[in-house]
N, C-alpha and C positions, 0 to 999 in steps of 0.2 A: 810597514806602511805608512806612505808620508801623509801629511794633513790634506795636501790637494786629492789624493787619492779616495780618502773617506769621505771627501765632500761630495765625489761625483759617484759614490758606491749606489748601485740600485738599492730600493728600499723594497721591502717585502710586502706582499699584500697584508700581512697581518701588522706591519709599522704604519703604513699608509692608512688604513682604516683608523688604527690608534690615535694617530696626526689628527686627522678629520673629525674624529670624538673629540679632543682636545680643544680644537680650534672651534667648534660645535659651541662647546660649553663654555668657554670664554666670550665668544660674540653674544651668547644668550644670556650670559651675565651682565654684559654691558646694556644690551638691549632692556633687560628687566630693570636694570638701576634707571636708565633715561624714561623708560615707562612710566615707572613708578613716580619719578619725578614730575613729569607731566601730569600724571592724574592727579597727584596732590595739589598741583598747581591750579588744575581746572575746578577740583572740588572746594579750594579755597575762593576762587574767583564768584564760583554760583553761591556759594555761603554771603559772600561780602556782597553781592548784588541782590540777593534775595531773601536775608535774614533781616526783619525790622528790628532786632535788638542791635543791628550794627548801622548806626546812623553817620551819615558824613553831613558836616556842616553845609548848608545850602550856599551857595555864592560866596566861598571861603576864601576865595582868591580877591575875588572884588572887595570883600570886606579889608582883607590885608591892604590894598590897594589905597582904601580910603581910610584909613586907621586915623589920620589928623582930623578927618570928620567926627568919626566916632568920639574922639579924645573931646573935641570941640563940645559934643553934645553932653558928654559927662559932665563939663563944667557948667554948660546952661543948667543941667540937671541940679547941681549943688547949689548953685546962685537961686534958683528957683525954691529950694528946699521943699518941695512939695514931697508929700508921702501917700503911700497906698496901702491899705489893709484890705487883705483879701478873706473872705469868709466863705465856706460851703454849707448849703442847707439842703434838706431833703426835697427833691423835685416831687411834682405829681406824677410824673411820667416814669415807669420802671425803665431803668438803665439809662438814666439821666441826671445830671447834677446840676443843681442851681449854684449859681456862684455869684456871690454880692462883692462888689468893689466897693471901697469908701475911698475917696480922694479927697486930700485936703492940703491947702496950702501951708506956708510956715507957721503962720499963727494960730492953725488948727480950725481955719474957717472952711467950709464945703467948696469946693470947686464944682459949678454946675453946669457950665456952659462948654464942655469938652466932649470929643467924639474919641471914644475908646476903642483900640482894637488890640487884640492878644492873638499871641502863637503860643501854644500850649504843648509839651510832650511828655510822657511818661520817661524817666532816666531808663528804664528797661527796654523802651520801646522809642528811641530817638528819633529813628525813621517815620513813626507813625505821627504826623503833627497835626494839630487841630488849629486852623486860624476862624477866628470869628470875631463879631463886635460886642462889645457890652453896651447895653442900651440904658438911657438915664431913667433913673426911678425917683428922681427930687431929692434935693438935700445932701447932695454930692455923693448920692448911691448911684451905681451902675450894676444892671443884672443881666446873667445870660444863663439859659439853660442848654446844656450840652450833654454829649454820650461820652463822657471821660468815666469810662468803665473801670479802669484798673485803680486800685488802691495801691497807694504808696507815695514814693517822692516823685513829684512833678515838678518841670519847669515851666514857669509864664514868663513871658515877655511881651510888657503891654508898652503902647504907643499912644500916648494922650495928646490930641492936638485940640488946643483952645484959639481963639481968633488972635492971641497975642504969642503964645508960646506953643511949644513943642517939647513933652517931658517923655523920656523913656526910662525903664524901670525892668530889670529881670531879676526875678524873684523866685527862688523855691518854695514849694509846699507841699506837705504831706497829706492826701487825701485820704479819708476812711473807707472801708468797705460799703458799697453800696446795700442797701436794706434788700433783704431777699435774694442778694447775689450768692454763688456759691464760694468757696476759698478760691477757686481758681477765676481769674478773672483776664 
């Protein structure tokens, strides 16, 4: 029998059924691989969009475009030589922290005529950001009472504005567990 004759030879119903099963298995295998890939991608998109521990820096692209302004602000900060000391105190309200900021110039003299704004977030929950002002308390001290419940490492981003200058500082700080709070916060 020649090769051409073998190609045109009728198949038996058993052979046709076996070929259909084999084709179905391969198609099912390919669909399962593609379906798994799409499912994993959708789960990852959902987690990245809803999990507060997955934080994206807001306006990152705009910050990159304005890098020269950021570098200029860092030079201004260095020229001013101001320093920030942040302390936490027990607050009168359960679930709240009282933060006290001491703001001094290069000589250690208090800076009293400032407006202080803060953006704070816990490193484990970078998507949960708290923005708040710190109110003047006299003698270069500024205070705020805020619901910063989680203990551990926080990042505080300060913007200090006076009639003459703008000063910025990014400061990490370790906050202690709140009194009366459980281990999990």
